[in-house]
N, C-alpha and C positions, 0 to 999 in steps of 0.2 A: 956653577949650579944648577941640582936640579931641580925643576918644575913641577906637578901636578897639577895636573887641571883631573875635574873630578866633573862628569857630568850625567842626567841620566833621572832625575829627581821629581820629582813632584808630587800632585794630590792626589789619593788613589782611597776606596777607599777597602775599610776593611778586608780583612780575606781575601786581595787583591794581591798581585805582583808590580816588581819592578828591580831593572839590573842596572846598577849603576856602574859606570865606565870609569877609571882612573886613566889618561898618558900622562907616561910621566916622560919628560925629558933628558938626555943626556943620561952618562950608561952605569949612574949607579943600582938602576932597579932593574938590571938586567944580575949584579952580583949581592943581590939584600933581601931577605925575606922582606914579603910585602906585608905589610897590613892596613885594614876598616876598621878608622876609627869613628864614634858618632857623638855630640852634643846633645845633650833637647835642654830645651828654655833654662836655664836656672839651673842648670849640674855640668856638672866637671866631661869636658872629652874622656874617654871611653875604648879600650879595645874592647874591640863585638869581632875578631876573628882574625884567620896571617895567614898566609900558602911560605914556605920553600924559595930557593930553588930547584932543585925538585919536585913542587907539584903536589909535596907533604903540609897537608893543612891543619887548625889549626884556630877552636870554635873555644875559646877562653870564656867566651860572655855565658854561659849556659841558658837565658835565654830566646838564644836564637839560633842553639842548635836542634836544625833540623829542621829547618824552615829557611836559613839561609846558605845558600853555597858564594862559595872562594871561587877563587881561577885565573888562568894569570896565561898568559900569550909573551912573551920574551921577546919572541922578535918582531912583534908590535910596541915594546915596551908600557902594555896594555894588561892591569890587573880590571877583575869587573867578581861583581856582588847580587846571585840570586839574590831575591830578597822575596818569598812565597809567606804565605797566611799572614798578612800583613797586620798589625796591631796597631792601633793609638798608640801604646807605648814607644812606638816603633819611630814614635813621628821626633824625627833631630836636623841637625846638619849631618853629612856624610861625610866623613874627607881617608884620605891614600895617603901615606907617607910608608915610608921603610918600621920595620919590626925590630929591635925598639924606634920613632921614631929619631933620626938624627936627622932629619933636612927640611928645610922650613916648608909650613904650612901652604898648602890649596886655601880658593874658595869656597870648595867644599860645594856640598853640592843638598840641596831641601829637599828634605821626605814627609810628605804630611799626610799623615793617616785617618781619613775620618769616621766617625756610626755610620 
């Protein structure tokens, strides 16, 4: 069973940047499209961005397009989310999973953006 371990979150001032990492155990990572998701307080979890095996990216959340960048390193079973120009509305717990999500969720990493 693949497990995801997210890291890199923290407390950051609006306008700042963070780089999230997601390490996946098992071989499923290198055979699937991977997505970053987020869940804001009191809201449902939503898809933020996805990346294919070959590196093609898609930012389904128009709110983050141009500010966030997803990438992956298949050799390291790791996905990344570079987040720039952060806004208070980006405050959420961020998760990774396959896209669509087929596996158990990890603990996520908390991102808190203050004005």
